[in-house]
PDBQT receptor file of N, H, CA, C and O in Angstrom, charges set to zero:
ATOM      1  N   MET A   1     -95.331 -92.683-123.934  1.00  0.00    +0.000 N 
ATOM      2  CA  MET A   1     -95.468 -94.178-124.347  1.00  0.00    +0.000 C 
ATOM      3  C   MET A   1     -95.950 -93.830-125.803  1.00  0.00    +0.000 C 
ATOM      4  O   MET A   1     -96.982 -93.207-125.553  1.00  0.00    +0.000 OA
ATOM      5  N   ASP A   2     -95.840 -93.853-127.056  1.00  0.00    +0.000 N 
ATOM      6  H   ASP A   2     -95.002 -94.360-127.258  1.00  0.00    +0.000 HD
ATOM      7  CA  ASP A   2     -95.363 -93.456-128.218  1.00  0.00    +0.000 C 
ATOM      8  C   ASP A   2     -97.211 -94.456-128.924  1.00  0.00    +0.000 C 
ATOM      9  O   ASP A   2     -97.497 -95.650-128.838  1.00  0.00    +0.000 OA
ATOM     10  N   LEU A   3     -97.837 -93.563-129.395  1.00  0.00    +0.000 N 
ATOM     11  H   LEU A   3     -97.605 -92.593-129.464  1.00  0.00    +0.000 HD
ATOM     12  CA  LEU A   3     -98.888 -94.056-129.641  1.00  0.00    +0.000 C 
ATOM     13  C   LEU A   3     -99.315 -95.570-130.303  1.00  0.00    +0.000 C 
ATOM     14  O   LEU A   3    -100.227 -96.387-130.180  1.00  0.00    +0.000 OA
ATOM     15  N   ASP A   4     -98.156 -95.421-131.024  1.00  0.00    +0.000 N 
ATOM     16  H   ASP A   4     -97.415 -94.757-131.124  1.00  0.00    +0.000 HD
ATOM     17  CA  ASP A   4     -97.952 -97.131-131.842  1.00  0.00    +0.000 C 
ATOM     18  C   ASP A   4     -97.755 -98.079-130.736  1.00  0.00    +0.000 C 
ATOM     19  O   ASP A   4     -97.789 -99.269-131.049  1.00  0.00    +0.000 OA
ATOM     20  N   GLU A   5     -97.502 -97.699-129.169  1.00  0.00    +0.000 N 
ATOM     21  H   GLU A   5     -97.475 -96.732-128.915  1.00  0.00    +0.000 HD
ATOM     22  CA  GLU A   5     -97.315 -99.024-128.391  1.00  0.00    +0.000 C 
ATOM     23  C   GLU A   5     -98.066 -99.581-128.052  1.00  0.00    +0.000 C 
ATOM     24  O   GLU A   5     -98.986 -98.766-127.990  1.00  0.00    +0.000 OA
ATOM     25  N   ILE A   6     -98.566-100.816-127.622  1.00  0.00    +0.000 N 
ATOM     26  H   ILE A   6     -97.819-101.479-127.672  1.00  0.00    +0.000 HD
ATOM     27  CA  ILE A   6     -99.474-101.138-127.050  1.00  0.00    +0.000 C 
ATOM     28  C   ILE A   6     -98.754-101.671-125.474  1.00  0.00    +0.000 C 
ATOM     29  O   ILE A   6     -97.610-102.108-125.345  1.00  0.00    +0.000 OA
ATOM     30  N   LYS A   7     -99.366-101.562-124.813  1.00  0.00    +0.000 N 
ATOM     31  H   LYS A   7    -100.295-101.207-124.918  1.00  0.00    +0.000 HD
ATOM     32  CA  LYS A   7     -99.049-101.814-122.632  1.00  0.00    +0.000 C 
ATOM     33  C   LYS A   7    -100.126-102.639-122.921  1.00  0.00    +0.000 C 
ATOM     34  O   LYS A   7    -101.257-102.549-123.399  1.00  0.00    +0.000 OA
ATOM     35  N   VAL A   8     -98.968-103.933-122.214  1.00  0.00    +0.000 N 
ATOM     36  H   VAL A   8     -98.049-104.006-121.826  1.00  0.00    +0.000 HD
ATOM     37  CA  VAL A   8    -100.105-105.190-121.619  1.00  0.00    +0.000 C 
ATOM     38  C   VAL A   8     -99.630-105.049-120.342  1.00  0.00    +0.000 C 
ATOM     39  O   VAL A   8     -98.465-104.920-119.967  1.00  0.00    +0.000 OA
ATOM     40  N   VAL A   9    -100.832-105.093-119.598  1.00  0.00    +0.000 N 
ATOM     41  H   VAL A   9    -101.779-105.198-119.902  1.00  0.00    +0.000 HD
ATOM     42  CA  VAL A   9    -101.458-105.086-118.141  1.00  0.00    +0.000 C 
ATOM     43  C   VAL A   9    -101.796-106.338-117.919  1.00  0.00    +0.000 C 
ATOM     44  O   VAL A   9    -102.067-107.055-118.882  1.00  0.00    +0.000 OA
ATOM     45  N   TYR A  10    -101.845-106.855-116.557  1.00  0.00    +0.000 N 
ATOM     46  H   TYR A  10    -101.625-106.273-115.775  1.00  0.00    +0.000 HD
ATOM     47  CA  TYR A  10    -102.307-107.939-115.926  1.00  0.00    +0.000 C 
ATOM     48  C   TYR A  10    -103.655-107.641-115.331  1.00  0.00    +0.000 C 
ATOM     49  O   TYR A  10    -104.137-106.508-115.325  1.00  0.00    +0.000 OA
ATOM     50  N   THR A  11    -104.287-108.780-114.796  1.00  0.00    +0.000 N 
ATOM     51  H   THR A  11    -103.896-109.700-114.801  1.00  0.00    +0.000 HD
ATOM     52  CA  THR A  11    -104.800-108.523-113.709  1.00  0.00    +0.000 C 
ATOM     53  C   THR A  11    -105.206-109.551-112.730  1.00  0.00    +0.000 C 
ATOM     54  O   THR A  11    -105.778-110.524-113.223  1.00  0.00    +0.000 OA
ATOM     55  N   CYS A  12    -105.048-109.549-111.545  1.00  0.00    +0.000 N 
ATOM     56  H   CYS A  12    -104.583-108.759-111.146  1.00  0.00    +0.000 HD
ATOM     57  CA  CYS A  12    -105.022-110.208-110.258  1.00  0.00    +0.000 C 
ATOM     58  C   CYS A  12    -106.107-110.672-109.816  1.00  0.00    +0.000 C 
ATOM     59  O   CYS A  12    -106.951-110.073-109.150  1.00  0.00    +0.000 OA
ATOM     60  N   GLY A  13    -106.119-112.250-110.336  1.00  0.00    +0.000 N 
ATOM     61  H   GLY A  13    -105.433-112.737-110.877  1.00  0.00    +0.000 HD
ATOM     62  CA  GLY A  13    -107.448-112.789-110.421  1.00  0.00    +0.000 C 
ATOM     63  C   GLY A  13    -108.152-113.007-109.150  1.00  0.00    +0.000 C 
ATOM     64  O   GLY A  13    -109.312-113.388-108.995  1.00  0.00    +0.000 OA
ATOM     65  N   LEU A  14    -107.102-112.651-108.095  1.00  0.00    +0.000 N 
ATOM     66  H   LEU A  14    -106.159-112.343-108.221  1.00  0.00    +0.000 HD
ATOM     67  CA  LEU A  14    -107.338-112.943-106.280  1.00  0.00    +0.000 C 
ATOM     68  C   LEU A  14    -108.024-111.566-105.993  1.00  0.00    +0.000 C 
ATOM     69  O   LEU A  14    -109.092-111.615-105.383  1.00  0.00    +0.000 OA
ATOM     70  N   CYS A  15    -107.538-110.349-106.358  1.00  0.00    +0.000 N 
ATOM     71  H   CYS A  15    -106.670-110.309-106.853  1.00  0.00    +0.000 HD
ATOM     72  CA  CYS A  15    -107.853-109.071-105.897  1.00  0.00    +0.000 C 
ATOM     73  C   CYS A  15    -108.638-108.065-107.001  1.00  0.00    +0.000 C 
ATOM     74  O   CYS A  15    -109.304-107.050-106.795  1.00  0.00    +0.000 OA
ATOM     75  N   GLU A  16    -108.361-108.616-108.002  1.00  0.00    +0.000 N 
ATOM     76  H   GLU A  16    -107.820-109.441-108.169  1.00  0.00    +0.000 HD
ATOM     77  CA  GLU A  16    -108.351-107.885-109.148  1.00  0.00    +0.000 C 
ATOM     78  C   GLU A  16    -108.476-106.706-109.489  1.00  0.00    +0.000 C 
ATOM     79  O   GLU A  16    -109.379-106.123-110.091  1.00  0.00    +0.000 OA
ATOM     80  N   VAL A  17    -106.961-106.180-108.832  1.00  0.00    +0.000 N 
ATOM     81  H   VAL A  17    -106.228-106.653-108.343  1.00  0.00    +0.000 HD
ATOM     82  CA  VAL A  17    -106.130-104.958-109.325  1.00  0.00    +0.000 C 
ATOM     83  C   VAL A  17    -105.549-104.917-110.650  1.00  0.00    +0.000 C 
ATOM     84  O   VAL A  17    -105.204-106.084-110.838  1.00  0.00    +0.000 OA
ATOM     85  N   ILE A  18    -105.282-104.333-111.540  1.00  0.00    +0.000 N 
ATOM     86  H   ILE A  18    -105.562-103.385-111.387  1.00  0.00    +0.000 HD
ATOM     87  CA  ILE A  18    -104.544-104.189-112.671  1.00  0.00    +0.000 C 
ATOM     88  C   ILE A  18    -102.840-104.082-111.996  1.00  0.00    +0.000 C 
ATOM     89  O   ILE A  18    -102.463-103.610-110.923  1.00  0.00    +0.000 OA
ATOM     90  N   VAL A  19    -102.464-104.393-112.534  1.00  0.00    +0.000 N 
ATOM     91  H   VAL A  19    -102.770-104.777-113.405  1.00  0.00    +0.000 HD
ATOM     92  CA  VAL A  19    -100.644-104.086-112.610  1.00  0.00    +0.000 C 
ATOM     93  C   VAL A  19     -99.983-104.074-113.654  1.00  0.00    +0.000 C 
ATOM     94  O   VAL A  19    -100.312-104.513-114.756  1.00  0.00    +0.000 OA
ATOM     95  N   ASP A  20     -98.876-103.490-113.292  1.00  0.00    +0.000 N 
ATOM     96  H   ASP A  20     -98.609-103.133-112.397  1.00  0.00    +0.000 HD
ATOM     97  CA  ASP A  20     -97.876-103.385-115.163  1.00  0.00    +0.000 C 
ATOM     98  C   ASP A  20     -96.710-104.466-114.889  1.00  0.00    +0.000 C 
ATOM     99  O   ASP A  20     -96.015-105.012-115.746  1.00  0.00    +0.000 OA
ATOM    100  N   GLU A  21     -96.657-104.658-113.398  1.00  0.00    +0.000 N 
ATOM    101  H   GLU A  21     -97.221-104.215-112.702  1.00  0.00    +0.000 HD
ATOM    102  CA  GLU A  21     -95.431-105.867-113.398  1.00  0.00    +0.000 C 
ATOM    103  C   GLU A  21     -96.447-106.904-112.122  1.00  0.00    +0.000 C 
ATOM    104  O   GLU A  21     -96.984-106.663-111.040  1.00  0.00    +0.000 OA
ATOM    105  N   ILE A  22     -96.302-108.044-112.971  1.00  0.00    +0.000 N 
ATOM    106  H   ILE A  22     -95.867-108.239-113.850  1.00  0.00    +0.000 HD
ATOM    107  CA  ILE A  22     -96.926-109.133-111.760  1.00  0.00    +0.000 C 
ATOM    108  C   ILE A  22     -95.991-109.414-110.591  1.00  0.00    +0.000 C 
ATOM    109  O   ILE A  22     -96.512-109.308-109.481  1.00  0.00    +0.000 OA
ATOM    110  N   MET A  23     -94.833-109.719-110.634  1.00  0.00    +0.000 N 
ATOM    111  H   MET A  23     -94.409-109.805-111.536  1.00  0.00    +0.000 HD
ATOM    112  CA  MET A  23     -94.076-109.628-109.412  1.00  0.00    +0.000 C 
ATOM    113  C   MET A  23     -93.785-108.507-108.599  1.00  0.00    +0.000 C 
ATOM    114  O   MET A  23     -92.885-108.782-107.804  1.00  0.00    +0.000 OA
ATOM    115  N   ASP A  24     -94.168-107.443-108.503  1.00  0.00    +0.000 N 
ATOM    116  H   ASP A  24     -94.899-107.220-109.148  1.00  0.00    +0.000 HD
ATOM    117  CA  ASP A  24     -94.265-106.302-107.644  1.00  0.00    +0.000 C 
ATOM    118  C   ASP A  24     -95.782-106.901-106.938  1.00  0.00    +0.000 C 
ATOM    119  O   ASP A  24     -95.911-106.176-105.951  1.00  0.00    +0.000 OA
ATOM    120  N   HIS A  25     -96.360-107.365-106.952  1.00  0.00    +0.000 N 
ATOM    121  H   HIS A  25     -96.256-107.953-107.754  1.00  0.00    +0.000 HD
ATOM    122  CA  HIS A  25     -97.882-107.599-106.401  1.00  0.00    +0.000 C 
ATOM    123  C   HIS A  25     -97.714-108.057-104.902  1.00  0.00    +0.000 C 
ATOM    124  O   HIS A  25     -97.078-109.079-104.644  1.00  0.00    +0.000 OA
ATOM    125  N   PRO A  26     -98.206-107.403-104.065  1.00  0.00    +0.000 N 
ATOM    126  CA  PRO A  26     -98.383-108.339-102.789  1.00  0.00    +0.000 C 
ATOM    127  C   PRO A  26     -99.168-109.585-102.740  1.00  0.00    +0.000 C 
ATOM    128  O   PRO A  26     -99.001-110.442-101.872  1.00  0.00    +0.000 OA
ATOM    129  N   CYS A  27     -99.985-109.659-103.649  1.00  0.00    +0.000 N 
ATOM    130  H   CYS A  27    -100.120-108.963-104.355  1.00  0.00    +0.000 HD
ATOM    131  CA  CYS A  27    -100.822-111.107-103.710  1.00  0.00    +0.000 C 
ATOM    132  C   CYS A  27    -100.054-112.461-103.824  1.00  0.00    +0.000 C 
ATOM    133  O   CYS A  27    -100.146-113.608-103.388  1.00  0.00    +0.000 OA
ATOM    134  N   ILE A  28     -99.301-111.771-104.586  1.00  0.00    +0.000 N 
ATOM    135  H   ILE A  28     -99.226-110.839-104.940  1.00  0.00    +0.000 HD
ATOM    136  CA  ILE A  28     -98.120-113.310-104.949  1.00  0.00    +0.000 C 
ATOM    137  C   ILE A  28     -96.678-113.247-104.342  1.00  0.00    +0.000 C 
ATOM    138  O   ILE A  28     -95.790-113.979-104.780  1.00  0.00    +0.000 OA
ATOM    139  N   GLU A  29     -96.475-112.412-103.385  1.00  0.00    +0.000 N 
ATOM    140  H   GLU A  29     -97.196-111.817-103.028  1.00  0.00    +0.000 HD
ATOM    141  CA  GLU A  29     -95.726-112.869-102.340  1.00  0.00    +0.000 C 
ATOM    142  C   GLU A  29     -95.818-114.394-101.605  1.00  0.00    +0.000 C 
ATOM    143  O   GLU A  29     -96.655-115.078-101.017  1.00  0.00    +0.000 OA
ATOM    144  N   GLY A  30     -94.537-114.463-101.988  1.00  0.00    +0.000 N 
ATOM    145  H   GLY A  30     -93.857-113.907-102.466  1.00  0.00    +0.000 HD
ATOM    146  CA  GLY A  30     -94.434-115.769-101.232  1.00  0.00    +0.000 C 
ATOM    147  C   GLY A  30     -94.761-117.057-101.874  1.00  0.00    +0.000 C 
ATOM    148  O   GLY A  30     -94.643-118.156-101.333  1.00  0.00    +0.000 OA
ATOM    149  N   TYR A  31     -95.131-116.858-102.930  1.00  0.00    +0.000 N 
ATOM    150  H   TYR A  31     -95.227-115.965-103.370  1.00  0.00    +0.000 HD
ATOM    151  CA  TYR A  31     -95.532-118.328-103.777  1.00  0.00    +0.000 C 
ATOM    152  C   TYR A  31     -94.741-118.264-104.677  1.00  0.00    +0.000 C 
ATOM    153  O   TYR A  31     -94.305-117.175-105.052  1.00  0.00    +0.000 OA
ATOM    154  N   GLY A  32     -94.383-119.395-105.218  1.00  0.00    +0.000 N 
ATOM    155  H   GLY A  32     -94.737-120.279-104.914  1.00  0.00    +0.000 HD
ATOM    156  CA  GLY A  32     -93.451-119.883-106.429  1.00  0.00    +0.000 C 
ATOM    157  C   GLY A  32     -93.538-119.749-107.608  1.00  0.00    +0.000 C 
ATOM    158  O   GLY A  32     -92.486-119.469-108.182  1.00  0.00    +0.000 OA
ATOM    159  N   HIS A  33     -94.653-119.871-108.352  1.00  0.00    +0.000 N 
ATOM    160  H   HIS A  33     -95.507-120.099-107.886  1.00  0.00    +0.000 HD
ATOM    161  CA  HIS A  33     -95.785-120.064-109.173  1.00  0.00    +0.000 C 
ATOM    162  C   HIS A  33     -96.892-119.068-109.527  1.00  0.00    +0.000 C 
ATOM    163  O   HIS A  33     -97.673-118.704-108.648  1.00  0.00    +0.000 OA
ATOM    164  N   ILE A  34     -96.996-118.577-110.877  1.00  0.00    +0.000 N 
ATOM    165  H   ILE A  34     -96.361-118.872-111.591  1.00  0.00    +0.000 HD
ATOM    166  CA  ILE A  34     -98.412-118.375-110.859  1.00  0.00    +0.000 C 
ATOM    167  C   ILE A  34     -98.572-118.865-112.302  1.00  0.00    +0.000 C 
ATOM    168  O   ILE A  34     -97.693-119.256-113.070  1.00  0.00    +0.000 OA
ATOM    169  N   TYR A  35    -100.599-118.697-112.603  1.00  0.00    +0.000 N 
ATOM    170  H   TYR A  35    -101.314-118.379-111.980  1.00  0.00    +0.000 HD
ATOM    171  CA  TYR A  35    -100.886-119.061-113.781  1.00  0.00    +0.000 C 
ATOM    172  C   TYR A  35    -101.420-117.660-114.666  1.00  0.00    +0.000 C 
ATOM    173  O   TYR A  35    -102.366-117.057-114.157  1.00  0.00    +0.000 OA
ATOM    174  N   ILE A  36    -100.976-117.235-115.688  1.00  0.00    +0.000 N 
ATOM    175  H   ILE A  36    -100.208-117.725-116.101  1.00  0.00    +0.000 HD
ATOM    176  CA  ILE A  36    -101.785-116.125-116.655  1.00  0.00    +0.000 C 
ATOM    177  C   ILE A  36    -102.212-116.584-117.614  1.00  0.00    +0.000 C 
ATOM    178  O   ILE A  36    -101.526-117.167-118.454  1.00  0.00    +0.000 OA
ATOM    179  N   ASP A  37    -103.970-116.333-117.703  1.00  0.00    +0.000 N 
ATOM    180  H   ASP A  37    -104.528-115.860-117.021  1.00  0.00    +0.000 HD
ATOM    181  CA  ASP A  37    -104.950-117.308-118.364  1.00  0.00    +0.000 C 
ATOM    182  C   ASP A  37    -104.722-116.057-119.872  1.00  0.00    +0.000 C 
ATOM    183  O   ASP A  37    -103.981-115.084-119.731  1.00  0.00    +0.000 OA
ATOM    184  N   ASN A  38    -105.456-116.309-121.178  1.00  0.00    +0.000 N 
ATOM    185  H   ASN A  38    -106.058-117.099-121.293  1.00  0.00    +0.000 HD
ATOM    186  CA  ASN A  38    -105.452-115.609-122.155  1.00  0.00    +0.000 C 
ATOM    187  C   ASN A  38    -105.760-114.392-121.518  1.00  0.00    +0.000 C 
ATOM    188  O   ASN A  38    -104.702-113.832-121.804  1.00  0.00    +0.000 OA
ATOM    189  N   ASN A  39    -106.169-113.834-121.097  1.00  0.00    +0.000 N 
ATOM    190  H   ASN A  39    -107.029-114.289-120.865  1.00  0.00    +0.000 HD
ATOM    191  CA  ASN A  39    -106.873-112.671-120.675  1.00  0.00    +0.000 C 
ATOM    192  C   ASN A  39    -106.537-111.852-119.992  1.00  0.00    +0.000 C 
ATOM    193  O   ASN A  39    -107.203-110.857-119.706  1.00  0.00    +0.000 OA
ATOM    194  N   HIS A  40    -105.173-112.182-119.507  1.00  0.00    +0.000 N 
ATOM    195  H   HIS A  40    -104.632-112.991-119.739  1.00  0.00    +0.000 HD
ATOM    196  CA  HIS A  40    -103.807-111.540-118.654  1.00  0.00    +0.000 C 
ATOM    197  C   HIS A  40    -104.422-111.682-117.288  1.00  0.00    +0.000 C 
ATOM    198  O   HIS A  40    -104.070-110.779-116.530  1.00  0.00    +0.000 OA
ATOM    199  N   PHE A  41    -105.098-112.410-116.856  1.00  0.00    +0.000 N 
ATOM    200  H   PHE A  41    -105.384-113.144-117.472  1.00  0.00    +0.000 HD
ATOM    201  CA  PHE A  41    -105.555-112.428-115.169  1.00  0.00    +0.000 C 
ATOM    202  C   PHE A  41    -104.585-113.844-115.190  1.00  0.00    +0.000 C 
ATOM    203  O   PHE A  41    -104.579-114.866-115.876  1.00  0.00    +0.000 OA
ATOM    204  N   PHE A  42    -103.397-113.079-113.525  1.00  0.00    +0.000 N 
ATOM    205  H   PHE A  42    -103.402-112.248-112.968  1.00  0.00    +0.000 HD
ATOM    206  CA  PHE A  42    -102.975-114.195-112.843  1.00  0.00    +0.000 C 
ATOM    207  C   PHE A  42    -103.453-114.640-111.557  1.00  0.00    +0.000 C 
ATOM    208  O   PHE A  42    -104.050-114.072-110.642  1.00  0.00    +0.000 OA
ATOM    209  N   TYR A  43    -102.984-115.927-111.757  1.00  0.00    +0.000 N 
ATOM    210  H   TYR A  43    -102.499-116.388-112.500  1.00  0.00    +0.000 HD
ATOM    211  CA  TYR A  43    -103.765-116.687-110.095  1.00  0.00    +0.000 C 
ATOM    212  C   TYR A  43    -102.495-117.373-109.656  1.00  0.00    +0.000 C 
ATOM    213  O   TYR A  43    -101.489-117.612-110.324  1.00  0.00    +0.000 OA
ATOM    214  N   LEU A  44    -102.740-117.625-108.462  1.00  0.00    +0.000 N 
ATOM    215  H   LEU A  44    -103.557-117.431-107.920  1.00  0.00    +0.000 HD
ATOM    216  CA  LEU A  44    -101.796-117.937-107.370  1.00  0.00    +0.000 C 
ATOM    217  C   LEU A  44    -101.885-119.708-107.876  1.00  0.00    +0.000 C 
ATOM    218  O   LEU A  44    -102.911-120.318-108.177  1.00  0.00    +0.000 OA
ATOM    219  N   VAL A  45    -100.192-120.346-107.837  1.00  0.00    +0.000 N 
ATOM    220  H   VAL A  45     -99.358-119.851-107.593  1.00  0.00    +0.000 HD
ATOM    221  CA  VAL A  45    -100.580-122.077-108.210  1.00  0.00    +0.000 C 
ATOM    222  C   VAL A  45    -100.347-122.234-106.443  1.00  0.00    +0.000 C 
ATOM    223  O   VAL A  45    -100.044-121.340-105.653  1.00  0.00    +0.000 OA
ATOM    224  N   LEU A  46    -100.575-123.525-106.199  1.00  0.00    +0.000 N 
ATOM    225  H   LEU A  46    -100.821-124.251-106.841  1.00  0.00    +0.000 HD
ATOM    226  CA  LEU A  46    -100.417-123.479-104.914  1.00  0.00    +0.000 C 
ATOM    227  C   LEU A  46     -99.462-124.918-104.797  1.00  0.00    +0.000 C 
ATOM    228  O   LEU A  46     -99.076-125.371-105.874  1.00  0.00    +0.000 OA
ATOM    229  N   ASP A  47     -99.190-125.424-103.934  1.00  0.00    +0.000 N 
ATOM    230  H   ASP A  47     -99.504-125.056-103.059  1.00  0.00    +0.000 HD
ATOM    231  CA  ASP A  47     -97.920-126.867-103.911  1.00  0.00    +0.000 C 
ATOM    232  C   ASP A  47     -98.909-127.658-104.463  1.00  0.00    +0.000 C 
ATOM    233  O   ASP A  47     -98.437-128.144-105.491  1.00  0.00    +0.000 OA
ATOM    234  N   ASP A  48     -99.895-127.979-104.317  1.00  0.00    +0.000 N 
ATOM    235  H   ASP A  48    -100.278-127.584-103.482  1.00  0.00    +0.000 HD
ATOM    236  CA  ASP A  48    -100.605-128.981-105.080  1.00  0.00    +0.000 C 
ATOM    237  C   ASP A  48    -101.102-128.824-106.354  1.00  0.00    +0.000 C 
ATOM    238  O   ASP A  48    -101.861-129.662-106.842  1.00  0.00    +0.000 OA
ATOM    239  N   GLY A  49    -100.660-127.580-107.091  1.00  0.00    +0.000 N 
ATOM    240  H   GLY A  49    -100.044-126.900-106.694  1.00  0.00    +0.000 HD
ATOM    241  CA  GLY A  49    -101.060-127.274-108.199  1.00  0.00    +0.000 C 
ATOM    242  C   GLY A  49    -102.015-126.973-108.696  1.00  0.00    +0.000 C 
ATOM    243  O   GLY A  49    -102.263-126.944-109.902  1.00  0.00    +0.000 OA
ATOM    244  N   ASN A  50    -102.795-126.661-107.658  1.00  0.00    +0.000 N 
ATOM    245  H   ASN A  50    -102.594-126.685-106.679  1.00  0.00    +0.000 HD
ATOM    246  CA  ASN A  50    -104.335-125.897-107.793  1.00  0.00    +0.000 C 
ATOM    247  C   ASN A  50    -104.426-124.794-108.123  1.00  0.00    +0.000 C 
ATOM    248  O   ASN A  50    -103.331-124.304-107.848  1.00  0.00    +0.000 OA
ATOM    249  N   ASN A  51    -105.291-123.746-108.725  1.00  0.00    +0.000 N 
ATOM    250  H   ASN A  51    -106.181-124.145-108.948  1.00  0.00    +0.000 HD
ATOM    251  CA  ASN A  51    -105.064-122.376-108.929  1.00  0.00    +0.000 C 
ATOM    252  C   ASN A  51    -106.006-121.722-107.694  1.00  0.00    +0.000 C 
ATOM    253  O   ASN A  51    -106.956-122.337-107.209  1.00  0.00    +0.000 OA
ATOM    254  N   HIS A  52    -105.649-120.565-107.324  1.00  0.00    +0.000 N 
ATOM    255  H   HIS A  52    -104.877-120.066-107.717  1.00  0.00    +0.000 HD
ATOM    256  CA  HIS A  52    -105.832-120.090-106.292  1.00  0.00    +0.000 C 
ATOM    257  C   HIS A  52    -106.817-118.749-106.639  1.00  0.00    +0.000 C 
ATOM    258  O   HIS A  52    -106.101-117.758-106.500  1.00  0.00    +0.000 OA
ATOM    259  N   ASN A  53    -107.480-118.555-106.831  1.00  0.00    +0.000 N 
ATOM    260  H   ASN A  53    -108.061-119.360-106.944  1.00  0.00    +0.000 HD
ATOM    261  CA  ASN A  53    -108.415-117.317-107.171  1.00  0.00    +0.000 C 
ATOM    262  C   ASN A  53    -110.329-116.878-105.678  1.00  0.00    +0.000 C 
ATOM    263  O   ASN A  53    -110.747-117.158-104.555  1.00  0.00    +0.000 OA
ATOM    264  N   SER A  54    -110.588-116.295-106.589  1.00  0.00    +0.000 N 
ATOM    265  H   SER A  54    -110.249-116.067-107.502  1.00  0.00    +0.000 HD
ATOM    266  CA  SER A  54    -111.684-115.864-105.736  1.00  0.00    +0.000 C 
ATOM    267  C   SER A  54    -113.113-115.559-106.726  1.00  0.00    +0.000 C 
ATOM    268  O   SER A  54    -113.070-115.207-107.905  1.00  0.00    +0.000 OA
ATOM    269  N   THR A  55    -114.243-115.770-105.991  1.00  0.00    +0.000 N 
ATOM    270  H   THR A  55    -114.277-116.056-105.033  1.00  0.00    +0.000 HD
ATOM    271  CA  THR A  55    -115.216-114.973-106.362  1.00  0.00    +0.000 C 
ATOM    272  C   THR A  55    -116.097-114.004-105.836  1.00  0.00    +0.000 C 
ATOM    273  O   THR A  55    -115.875-113.931-104.627  1.00  0.00    +0.000 OA
ATOM    274  N   PHE A  56    -116.819-113.377-106.108  1.00  0.00    +0.000 N 
ATOM    275  H   PHE A  56    -117.000-113.436-107.090  1.00  0.00    +0.000 HD
ATOM    276  CA  PHE A  56    -117.824-112.206-105.657  1.00  0.00    +0.000 C 
ATOM    277  C   PHE A  56    -119.191-112.346-105.915  1.00  0.00    +0.000 C 
ATOM    278  O   PHE A  56    -119.682-112.272-107.041  1.00  0.00    +0.000 OA
ATOM    279  N   ASP A  57    -119.818-112.550-104.865  1.00  0.00    +0.000 N 
ATOM    280  H   ASP A  57    -119.419-112.610-103.950  1.00  0.00    +0.000 HD
ATOM    281  CA  ASP A  57    -121.102-113.061-105.002  1.00  0.00    +0.000 C 
ATOM    282  C   ASP A  57    -121.973-111.782-104.860  1.00  0.00    +0.000 C 
ATOM    283  O   ASP A  57    -123.173-111.994-104.684  1.00  0.00    +0.000 OA
ATOM    284  N   GLY A  58    -121.533-110.396-104.910  1.00  0.00    +0.000 N 
ATOM    285  H   GLY A  58    -120.558-110.224-105.052  1.00  0.00    +0.000 HD
ATOM    286  CA  GLY A  58    -122.461-109.756-105.198  1.00  0.00    +0.000 C 
ATOM    287  C   GLY A  58    -121.891-108.727-103.387  1.00  0.00    +0.000 C 
ATOM    288  O   GLY A  58    -121.661-107.526-103.249  1.00  0.00    +0.000 OA
ATOM    289  N   LEU A  59    -121.842-109.992-102.210  1.00  0.00    +0.000 N 
ATOM    290  H   LEU A  59    -122.029-110.968-102.322  1.00  0.00    +0.000 HD
ATOM    291  CA  LEU A  59    -121.601-109.199-101.175  1.00  0.00    +0.000 C 
ATOM    292  C   LEU A  59    -120.064-109.450-100.565  1.00  0.00    +0.000 C 
ATOM    293  O   LEU A  59    -119.283-108.728 -99.945  1.00  0.00    +0.000 OA
ATOM    294  N   ASN A  60    -120.024-110.539-100.946  1.00  0.00    +0.000 N 
ATOM    295  H   ASN A  60    -120.658-111.125-101.450  1.00  0.00    +0.000 HD
ATOM    296  CA  ASN A  60    -118.612-110.809 -99.973  1.00  0.00    +0.000 C 
ATOM    297  C   ASN A  60    -117.614-111.907-100.739  1.00  0.00    +0.000 C 
ATOM    298  O   ASN A  60    -118.075-112.906-101.292  1.00  0.00    +0.000 OA
ATOM    299  N   TRP A  61    -116.502-111.666-100.712  1.00  0.00    +0.000 N 
ATOM    300  H   TRP A  61    -116.127-110.855-100.263  1.00  0.00    +0.000 HD
ATOM    301  CA  TRP A  61    -115.448-112.204-101.538  1.00  0.00    +0.000 C 
ATOM    302  C   TRP A  61    -115.396-114.047-101.017  1.00  0.00    +0.000 C 
ATOM    303  O   TRP A  61    -115.355-114.351 -99.825  1.00  0.00    +0.000 OA
ATOM    304  N   THR A  62    -115.402-114.566-101.569  1.00  0.00    +0.000 N 
ATOM    305  H   THR A  62    -115.435-114.319-102.537  1.00  0.00    +0.000 HD
ATOM    306  CA  THR A  62    -115.071-115.823-101.172  1.00  0.00    +0.000 C 
ATOM    307  C   THR A  62    -113.573-116.071-101.719  1.00  0.00    +0.000 C 
ATOM    308  O   THR A  62    -113.253-115.233-102.561  1.00  0.00    +0.000 OA
ATOM    309  N   ILE A  63    -112.538-117.079-101.416  1.00  0.00    +0.000 N 
ATOM    310  H   ILE A  63    -112.798-117.760-100.731  1.00  0.00    +0.000 HD
ATOM    311  CA  ILE A  63    -111.490-117.389-101.610  1.00  0.00    +0.000 C 
ATOM    312  C   ILE A  63    -111.843-118.933-101.790  1.00  0.00    +0.000 C 
ATOM    313  O   ILE A  63    -112.511-119.635-101.031  1.00  0.00    +0.000 OA
ATOM    314  N   ILE A  64    -111.256-119.266-102.928  1.00  0.00    +0.000 N 
ATOM    315  H   ILE A  64    -110.713-118.696-103.545  1.00  0.00    +0.000 HD
ATOM    316  CA  ILE A  64    -111.632-120.902-103.839  1.00  0.00    +0.000 C 
ATOM    317  C   ILE A  64    -110.051-121.413-103.656  1.00  0.00    +0.000 C 
ATOM    318  O   ILE A  64    -109.700-122.506-104.099  1.00  0.00    +0.000 OA
TER     319      ILE A  64
C-alpha cells in the first residue's frame, strides 16, 4: 500500500469487528440489506426495515 493511499475499513455494529470487506463478514450472512453510517459502521437491516445492532453495558451484550 502506498503511503498516499487511504484504506477504508468498516466496523460491524453487531460484534464491533473491523473488516476490509463487508460482504465476507459472517454477521451479515443470510441478510439481504445492510446500512452503513457516516462513521463506516455497518448494521443489518431486518425485513421490517429496522436496524439490527447491539449495545454493551460493561457486562453483557444486548441485541436490539
